[in-house]
GUTITI-370718 format. One line per 8 residues: number of its first residue (from 1); for each residue x, y, z of C-alpha. Coordinates in steps of 0.05 Angstrom, whole numbers, padded with zeros to 5 digits, always signed. Example, Ala and Ser with C-alpha at 12.3 -4.5 7.8 and 13.67 -1.06 7.14 Angstrom:
# GUTITI-370718
1> +00246 -00090 +00156 ~ +00273 -00021 +00143
# end
This chain:
# GUTITI-370718
1> -00103 +00611 +00891 ~ -00078 +00538 +00899 ~ -00122 +00486 +00926 ~ -00076 +00479 +00989 ~ -00075 +00551 +01002 ~ -00154 +00549 +01000 ~ -00149 +00494 +01052 ~ -00105 +00528 +01098
9> -00150 +00595 +01092 ~ -00213 +00554 +01109 ~ -00180 +00519 +01165 ~ -00154 +00585 +01198 ~ -00221 +00618 +01184 ~ -00251 +00565 +01224 ~ -00196 +00566 +01280 ~ -00148 +00624 +01276
17> -00107 +00592 +01332 ~ -00092 +00528 +01298 ~ -00024 +00507 +01307 ~ +00024 +00499 +01246 ~ +00029 +00427 +01269 ~ -00046 +00415 +01264 ~ -00048 +00454 +01196 ~ +00009 +00407 +01171
25> -00031 +00346 +01195 ~ -00095 +00370 +01162 ~ -00064 +00391 +01095 ~ -00010 +00336 +01088 ~ +00048 +00385 +01086 ~ +00107 +00396 +01130 ~ +00104 +00445 +01184 ~ +00157 +00487 +01153
33> +00117 +00484 +01089 ~ +00055 +00504 +01121 ~ +00090 +00561 +01159 ~ +00117 +00586 +01094 ~ +00050 +00584 +01061 ~ +00013 +00623 +01120 ~ +00064 +00676 +01119 ~ +00062 +00683 +01045
41> -00016 +00687 +01052 ~ -00006 +00738 +01105 ~ +00044 +00782 +01064 ~ -00009 +00777 +01006 ~ -00062 +00805 +01049 ~ -00106 +00742 +01042 ~ -00103 +00733 +01116 ~ -00108 +00803 +01144
49> -00105 +00785 +01217 ~ -00130 +00747 +01278 ~ -00183 +00765 +01323 ~ -00218 +00736 +01385 ~ -00295 +00723 +01380 ~ -00324 +00761 +01437 ~ -00391 +00743 +01473 ~ -00423 +00815 +01472
57> -00471 +00797 +01526 ~ -00416 +00781 +01574 ~ -00384 +00845 +01565 ~ -00447 +00889 +01571 ~ -00465 +00900 +01497 ~ -00524 +00853 +01485 ~ -00564 +00897 +01435 ~ -00544 +00888 +01364
65> -00577 +00929 +01308 ~ -00571 +00944 +01235 ~ -00572 +01021 +01221 ~ -00587 +01040 +01148 ~ -00564 +01110 +01133 ~ -00575 +01157 +01072 ~ -00555 +01231 +01063 ~ -00609 +01281 +01078
73> -00577 +01322 +01022 ~ -00561 +01275 +00965 ~ -00512 +01328 +00933 ~ -00469 +01329 +00998 ~ -00402 +01294 +00996 ~ -00404 +01215 +01007 ~ -00362 +01223 +01072 ~ -00407 +01188 +01123
81> -00356 +01134 +01141 ~ -00303 +01185 +01157 ~ -00353 +01224 +01200 ~ -00377 +01167 +01237 ~ -00311 +01134 +01250 ~ -00307 +01163 +01320 ~ -00364 +01126 +01345 ~ -00341 +01060 +01370
89> -00409 +01030 +01378 ~ -00408 +01021 +01304 ~ -00375 +00953 +01290 ~ -00381 +00951 +01214 ~ -00400 +01000 +01158 ~ -00422 +00970 +01091 ~ -00429 +01011 +01030 ~ -00493 +00981 +00996
97> -00536 +00988 +00933 ~ -00607 +01010 +00942 ~ -00645 +01066 +00976 ~ -00592 +01071 +01030 ~ -00519 +01090 +01024 ~ -00490 +01050 +01080 ~ -00510 +00997 +01130 ~ -00481 +01001 +01198
105> -00474 +00942 +01247 ~ -00478 +00970 +01317 ~ -00473 +00939 +01389 ~ -00498 +00977 +01449 ~ -00517 +00963 +01521 ~ -00592 +00982 +01517 ~ -00649 +01012 +01479 ~ -00634 +01079 +01511
113> -00562 +01072 +01487 ~ -00586 +01053 +01417 ~ -00632 +01116 +01416 ~ -00572 +01159 +01435 ~ -00527 +01129 +01386 ~ -00580 +01142 +01328 ~ -00580 +01216 +01347 ~ -00504 +01216 +01345
121> -00503 +01184 +01277 ~ -00554 +01231 +01248 ~ -00521 +01294 +01278 ~ -00447 +01270 +01258 ~ -00464 +01247 +01185 ~ -00525 +01291 +01169 ~ -00563 +01230 +01148 ~ -00634 +01198 +01158
129> -00633 +01127 +01192 ~ -00674 +01064 +01190 ~ -00659 +01014 +01241 ~ -00670 +00940 +01248 ~ -00660 +00911 +01317 ~ -00633 +00838 +01325 ~ -00673 +00791 +01366 ~ -00627 +00729 +01361
137> -00571 +00708 +01321 ~ -00574 +00633 +01302 ~ -00504 +00634 +01268 ~ -00450 +00684 +01258 ~ -00375 +00683 +01242 ~ -00384 +00629 +01194 ~ -00320 +00603 +01156 ~ -00317 +00618 +01081
145> -00325 +00566 +01030 ~ -00269 +00578 +00982 ~ -00284 +00553 +00912 ~ -00239 +00540 +00851 ~ -00247 +00585 +00791 ~ -00248 +00545 +00726 ~ -00253 +00584 +00662 ~ -00275 +00645 +00697
153> -00333 +00609 +00730 ~ -00336 +00598 +00803 ~ -00356 +00523 +00817 ~ -00355 +00480 +00880
# end
């Protein structure tokens, strides 16, 4: 990836609503050149979309937890993500190495809602769970630092 494209991606990751005019000022390109580059990055799938960052406390989902899951029957098909996709309280599902198969990031309204969600997860996917409740989040949604690759090594 070209250095200027890295800069554009970093700027948009920081502020997805940044105008083409402001991107042009920050990169030293013309507005039309920035527009072409952004569209090309979108077409290549480097930029997959734009989203609003939501204050979950304000919308009634103040409790965040990470739920590690592993199958009760290790020989069962690895289809937990599909079995859990209907549960909208699951914000993210990550396949992981280690004792568990997946870690789920969930957001709910209360400890009781978390307890009910855990029951749904266990029943839907036939898994055991281990839950970590988030007490606070000092930072989240950090913009990526995109580094150059030189001779196969990633450097800064």
